[in-house]
C-alpha positions in Angstrom: -22.9 -5.0 1.6 -21.4 -3.6 4.8 -21.2 -7.1 6.5 -19.5 -8.5 3.4 -16.9 -5.7 3.5 -16.4 -6.2 7.2 -15.9 -9.9 6.7 -13.3 -9.4 4.0 -11.5 -6.5 5.7 -11.3 -8.3 9.1 -10.7 -11.8 7.7 -7.8 -13.9 9.0 -4.4 -12.9 7.5 -3.6 -15.0 4.4 -0.1 -15.9 5.5 3.4 -16.0 4.0 2.8 -16.4 0.2 0.6 -13.3 0.0 2.8 -11.2 2.3 5.9 -12.1 0.3 4.2 -11.0 -2.9 3.2 -7.7 -1.4 6.6 -7.1 0.2 8.2 -7.9 -3.1 6.0 -5.4 -4.9 6.9 -2.8 -2.2 10.6 -3.6 -2.8 10.1 -3.2 -6.6 8.4 0.1 -6.1 11.2 1.2 -3.8 13.8 0.2 -6.4 11.9 2.3 -9.0 11.9 5.3 -6.6 15.6 5.0 -5.8 16.4 4.8 -9.5 14.3 7.9 -10.2 15.9 9.7 -7.3 19.4 8.7 -8.3 19.0 10.1 -11.8 17.6 13.3 -10.5 13.9 12.7 -11.4 12.6 12.1 -7.9 10.0 14.8 -8.4 8.5 12.9 -11.2 8.2 9.6 -9.3 7.0 10.9 -5.9 3.7 9.2 -6.5 5.4 5.8 -6.1 5.9 6.5 -2.4 2.1 5.9 -2.0 2.5 2.5 -3.6 5.5 1.7 -1.4 3.6 2.5 1.8 0.4 0.9 0.7 1.9 -2.4 -0.4 4.1 -2.5 2.7 1.1 -2.0 5.0 -0.8 -4.7 3.2 2.1 -7.1 3.3 2.5 -6.5 7.1 -1.2 -7.2 7.5 -0.9 -10.5 5.8 2.2 -11.6 7.7 0.5 -11.2 11.1 -0.6 -14.4 13.1 -4.1 -15.6 12.4 -5.2 -14.5 15.9 -4.5 -10.8 15.0 -7.6 -10.2 12.8 -8.3 -6.7 14.1 -4.7 -5.5 13.6 -4.7 -7.0 10.1 -8.0 -5.3 9.3 -6.7 -2.0 10.6 -3.5 -2.3 8.5 -5.6 -3.2 5.4 -7.9 -0.2 6.0 -4.9 2.1 6.4 -3.4 0.7 3.1 -6.7 1.4 1.4 -6.8 4.9 2.8 -3.3 5.5 1.4 -4.4 4.5 -2.1 -7.6 6.6 -1.8 -5.4 9.6 -0.8 -3.4 9.1 -3.9 -6.5 9.1 -6.0 -7.8 12.2 -4.3 -4.5 14.0 -4.9 -4.5 13.0 -8.6 -8.0 14.5 -9.1 -7.7 17.5 -6.7 -4.1 18.6 -7.1 -2.5 16.8 -10.1 0.4 19.3 -10.2 1.9 17.5 -7.1 1.9 14.2 -8.9 2.7 15.1 -12.5 5.0 18.1 -11.9 
């Protein structure tokens, strides 16, 4: 199982189509956050910051040249850790996400 994860994590970056989709998702999450902030409900949508950062890191990883496999893998791993931190906060301290 570990060699498979290593092969997927440190695979060559997928290129422009995947990175554009991920950057678009990051932009959409940013628009949702800005809207929530502008109407005064930023405390209720603070969890979206995790999605903004995670998808932006993943998009950056996919936009790197094919020779930058390690850097892409490190960015992917960081994006995964951002999402895992969100899950941990949801289960350990839900008042920071919900409240």
